[in-house]
C-alpha positions in Angstrom: 0.0 0.0 0.0 2.8 2.4 0.9 4.5 1.6 -2.5 1.3 2.3 -4.3 0.8 5.6 -2.6 4.4 6.5 -3.2 3.9 5.9 -7.0 0.5 7.7 -7.2 2.2 10.8 -8.7 4.0 8.7 -11.3 0.8 6.9 -12.3 -1.0 10.2 -12.6 1.8 11.7 -14.8 2.1 8.5 -16.9 -1.6 8.3 -17.5 -1.8 11.8 -18.8 1.4 11.3 -20.9 -0.2 8.2 -22.5 -3.4 10.2 -23.2 -1.5 13.2 -24.6 0.9 11.1 -26.7 -1.9 10.3 -29.1 -4.5 12.9 -28.1 -6.5 12.9 -31.4 -6.8 9.2 -31.4 -7.9 9.1 -27.8 -10.4 11.9 -28.5 -11.9 9.8 -31.2 -11.9 6.8 -28.9 -13.9 8.8 -26.3 -16.4 9.9 -29.0 -16.6 6.3 -30.3 -17.1 4.9 -26.8 -19.7 7.6 -26.0 -21.7 6.7 -29.1 -21.5 2.9 -28.3 -22.6 3.6 -24.7 -25.3 5.9 -26.0 -26.6 3.0 -28.1 -26.5 0.9 -25.0 -28.3 3.6 -23.1 -31.0 3.8 -25.8 -31.5 0.0 -25.6 -31.6 0.1 -21.8 -34.1 3.0 -21.9 -36.3 1.1 -24.4 -36.1 -1.9 -22.1 -37.1 0.0 -19.0 -40.0 1.7 -20.9 -40.9 -1.7 -22.4 -41.0 -3.4 -19.0 -43.4 -0.7 -17.8 -45.6 -1.3 -20.9 -45.4 -5.1 -20.4 -46.3 -4.8 -16.8 -49.3 -2.8 -17.8 -50.3 -5.3 -20.4 -50.0 -8.1 -18.0 -52.3 -6.3 -15.6 -54.8 -5.9 -18.4 -55.0 -9.7 -18.9 -58.3 -10.8 -17.6 -61.0 -13.5 -17.9 -64.7 -13.3 -17.1 -66.5 -15.9 -15.0 -70.3 -16.1 -15.2 -72.5 -17.6 -12.5 -76.1 -18.6 -12.2 -78.6 -15.7 -12.5 -80.4 -17.1 -9.4 -77.3 -16.7 -7.2 -77.5 -14.1 -4.5 -75.1 -11.2 -4.5 -73.7 -12.2 -1.1 -72.9 -15.7 -2.4 -71.3 -14.2 -5.5 -69.1 -12.1 -3.3 -68.0 -15.2 -1.4 -67.2 -16.7 -4.8 -65.1 -13.7 -5.6 -63.1 -14.1 -2.4 -62.5 -17.7 -3.2 -61.2 -16.8 -6.7 -58.8 -14.3 -5.2 -57.1 -17.1 -3.3 -56.2 -18.9 -6.5 -52.5 -18.7 -7.3 -52.0 -16.6 -10.4 -55.0 -14.3 -9.7 -54.0 -10.8 -8.6 -57.5 -9.3 -8.5 -61.1 -10.2 -8.9 -64.3 -8.2 -8.5 -68.0 -8.5 -9.1 -69.4 -6.6 -12.0 -73.1 -6.0 -11.7 -75.7 -6.0 -14.5 -75.8 -2.2 -14.8 -72.0 -1.9 -14.9 -71.9 -4.7 -17.5 -74.3 -2.7 -19.6 -72.3 0.5 -19.1 -69.1 -1.3 -20.2 -70.9 -2.4 -23.4 -72.1 1.1 -24.1 -68.6 2.4 -23.8 -67.4 -0.3 -26.1 -70.1 0.4 -28.8 -69.6 4.1 -28.6 -71.9 5.9 -31.1 -73.7 2.5 -31.8 -74.7 2.2 -28.2 -78.2 3.4 -29.1 -79.1 -0.1 -30.3 -79.3 -1.2 -26.7 -82.4 0.9 -26.2 -84.3 -1.6 -28.3 -84.2 -4.1 -25.3 -86.9 -3.6 -22.8 -84.8 -5.4 -20.1 -81.1 -5.3 -19.5 -79.7 -8.2 -21.6 -76.4 -8.3 -19.8 -75.7 -10.5 -16.8 -73.5 -9.9 -13.8 -70.1 -11.6 -13.9 -66.8 -11.8 -12.1 -63.9 -9.9 -13.6 -60.7 -11.7 -12.9 -57.2 -10.2 -13.5 -54.6 -12.9 -14.0 -50.9 -13.3 -14.4 -50.2 -14.6 -17.9 -47.7 -17.2 -16.8 -50.4 -18.9 -14.7 -53.2 -18.6 -17.4 -53.9 -22.3 -17.9 -53.9 -23.1 -14.2 -56.2 -20.2 -13.4 -58.6 -21.1 -16.2 -58.9 -24.7 -15.0 -59.4 -23.9 -11.3 -62.0 -21.2 -12.0 -63.9 -23.4 -14.4 -64.1 -26.2 -11.7 -65.4 -23.9 -9.0 -69.0 -24.7 -7.7 -71.3 -22.0 -9.0 -69.3 -21.1 -12.1 -71.3 -21.9 -15.2 -69.2 -20.4 -18.0 -65.8 -18.8 -18.3 -65.0 -16.4 -21.2 -61.2 -16.8 -21.4 -60.2 -14.9 -24.6 -57.5 -17.6 -24.8 -56.4 -16.7 -28.3 -55.9 -13.1 -27.3 -54.1 -14.0 -24.0 -51.8 -16.5 -25.7 -50.9 -14.0 -28.4 -50.2 -11.3 -25.7 -48.1 -13.9 -23.8 -46.1 -14.6 -26.9 -45.5 -10.9 -27.7 -44.3 -10.3 -24.1 -41.9 -13.3 -24.2 -40.6 -12.3 -27.7 -39.9 -8.7 -26.6 -38.0 -9.9 -23.5 -35.8 -12.2 -25.6 -35.1 -9.5 -28.2 -34.2 -7.0 -25.5 -31.9 -9.4 -23.8 -30.1 -10.3 -27.0 -29.6 -6.7 -28.0 -28.2 -5.7 -24.6 -25.8 -8.7 -24.7 -24.7 -7.8 -28.3 -24.0 -4.2 -27.4 -22.2 -5.1 -24.2 -19.9 -7.7 -26.0 -19.2 -5.4 -28.9 -18.3 -2.5 -26.5 -16.0 -4.8 -24.6 -14.2 -5.9 -27.7 -13.7 -2.4 -29.0 -12.4 -1.1 -25.7 -10.0 -4.0 -25.5 -8.6 -3.1 -28.9 -8.3 0.5 -27.9 -6.1 -0.4 -24.9 -4.1 -2.8 -27.1 -3.5 0.1 -29.5 -2.3 2.3 -26.7 0.1 -0.4 -25.5 1.4 -0.8 -29.1 2.0 2.9 -29.4 4.0 2.9 -26.2 5.9 -0.3 -26.7 9.3 1.4 -26.5 8.5 2.8 -23.1 7.2 -0.5 -21.9 10.3 -2.3 -23.1 12.5 0.2 -21.3 10.6 -0.2 -18.0 10.8 -4.0 -18.4 14.6 -3.8 -18.8 14.8 -1.6 -15.7 13.0 -4.4 -13.8 9.6 -2.9 -13.4 6.9 -5.5 -12.6 3.9 -6.0 -14.9 1.4 -4.5 -12.5 3.6 -1.3 -12.4 3.7 -1.1 -16.2 0.1 -1.9 -16.7 -1.6 0.2 -14.1 -1.4 3.5 -16.1 -3.0 1.7 -19.1 -5.9 0.6 -16.8 -6.2 4.2 -15.7 -6.3 5.3 -19.3 -9.0 2.8 -20.1 -11.1 3.8 -17.2 -10.6 7.5 -18.0 -11.6 7.0 -21.7 -14.7 5.0 -20.9 -15.8 7.3 -18.1 -15.5 10.3 -20.4 -17.4 8.3 -23.1 -20.0 7.3 -20.4 -20.4 11.0 -19.4 -20.9 11.9 -23.0 -23.4 9.1 -23.5 -25.2 10.1 -20.3 -25.6 13.7 -21.5 -26.9 12.6 -24.9 -29.4 10.0 -23.5 -30.7 12.5 -21.0 -31.3 15.1 -23.7 -33.0 12.4 -25.8 -35.3 11.3 -22.9 -36.1 14.9 -22.0 -37.0 15.7 -25.6 -39.0 12.5 -26.0 -41.1 13.1 -22.9 -41.7 16.7 -23.9 -42.9 15.6 -27.4 -45.4 13.0 -26.1 -46.5 14.9 -23.0 -50.3 14.8 -23.1 -50.4 13.3 -26.6 -50.1 9.6 -25.7 -51.6 9.4 -22.3 -52.7 5.8 -22.9 -49.0 4.6 -22.9 -47.7 3.9 -19.4 -44.3 5.6 -19.0 -42.0 5.5 -16.0 -41.2 8.7 -14.1 -39.0 10.9 -16.3 -36.6 11.9 -13.4 -36.5 8.3 -12.2 -35.7 7.0 -15.7 -33.0 9.6 -16.3 -31.3 8.8 -12.9 -31.5 5.1 -13.4 -30.1 5.3 -17.0 -27.3 7.6 -15.9 -26.2 5.4 -13.0 -26.4 2.3 -15.3 -24.3 3.9 -18.0 -21.6 5.1 -15.6 -21.5 1.7 -13.9 -21.3 -0.1 -17.3 -18.5 2.4 -18.3 -16.5 1.4 -15.2 -17.0 -2.3 -15.6 -16.3 -2.3 -19.4 -13.3 0.0 -18.9 -11.8 -2.2 -16.3 -12.4 -5.5 -18.2 -11.3 -4.0 -21.5 -8.1 -2.7 -20.0 -7.3 -6.0 -18.4 -8.0 -7.9 -21.6 -5.9 -5.3 -23.5 -3.0 -5.7 -21.0 -2.6 -9.3 -22.2 -0.8 -7.9 -25.2 2.1 -6.4 -23.1 3.8 -9.7 -23.1 3.8 -9.8 -26.9 5.5 -6.4 -27.3 9.0 -7.4 -26.6 
């Protein structure tokens, strides 16, 4: 530890010397890293917004259970409580005849006047059940087997399609994030290798003087961290500008799309990009240092 503290000044000077020795190249490296991390930030932002949308879509997944018209409301409420206890059901409520008619009127819109042709309310009370899509089959079977349930409208085709869309989006998002991360790591590793190649004469000199590998390599690790942090800072600024612009553009225009809090999203993305910058900078530097032994 004392040796490290004693050499801090040297490491600091050497880091800046390596950066300034090829300033233009390092500047382009920062810009390139920033753009790569900006792409990563865009994917991460889309993933966070997509998760919010997917969570909302999952909450909208529902089935309708119909019971005998002769069943008392108190008995129907007991049936609702029983359904709530089924694993995979996150909410259930009784929808009365009048509310059922009102829902149909909202669905028909301007054509709702046709309902006035009926002297009596043609719509029956039912139990509206919100379910988790992963437990769809289990919930359908258990609800259908309950005493008092005569018919279950499951919208199975719609629910299965929704389930497939959600699964597909999760897979695509994961693959994109992995692809961007791996690509970033490879590029950063090559950046460090290039820096080592440009300074091969100094490295050989230090090796001849008996300097250990950790002493020679530490400034390059610092350079890698510095470049990726600067690139991460650039990416953070760009992604925050993009998020702010995007929220301003859709504010009040697409109220039906559930969006996470703007400030929370910007903070989470900023922390994520900086953290990824540190991790990739460190890993890329360490991978790049493997070329020191080849530059003899």
